[in-house]
N, C-alpha and C positions, 0 to 999 in steps of 0.2 A: 504494500500500500504506500509506504513512504517512498519507495523507489519510483513508483508510478508518478507520484506528485513531483518528485525531483526531476523526472524526465519531462513532465509537463512544464515545469518552471524553466528548464533549460530550453525547451522549444519556444517558449514565450520570449525569453531573453534573446534567442537567435533571431526571432522575427522582429523584435524591437531593434536590434542592431541592423538588420536588413532595411527596415523602414527608415531609420536614421540616415543610412547611407544614401537611400533614394532621395531624401530631402536635401542632403548636403550637396549632392552633385549639381542639381539645377541652381541652387543658391550661389554656388561658386561661379557658375557660368554667368549668372545674372550680375553678380558683383563685378566680374571682369568687364562685362559689357558696359555697365554704368561708369566704371572708372575710365574706360576709354572714351566714352562720350564726354565726360566732364573734362578730360584732358584736351579734347578737341575744342570744346566750348571755351575753355580758358585761353587756349592759343589764339583762337579767332578774336576773342575779346581784347587780348593784348594788341593784336594787329589793328583793330578798330581804334583803340585808344591812341596808338602811335600815330595813325593817320590824322585823328582829330587834333592831336598836339601839334603835328606838323602844319596843319591848316590854321592853328591858333584858336581853335574852337574851345579847347579845354586847357 
């Protein structure tokens, strides 16, 4: 009886680990995508600010 419960607990823990991995994968991909977009936005904003400074607008 105790062995059966232990096996069930092990199966539940394995399933939990599997589910956690399934969640982490897409989150990592999304984080990378967001970081790349922010980097591009920051670069473009710096370019715009430089042009505005050159024109004496800011």
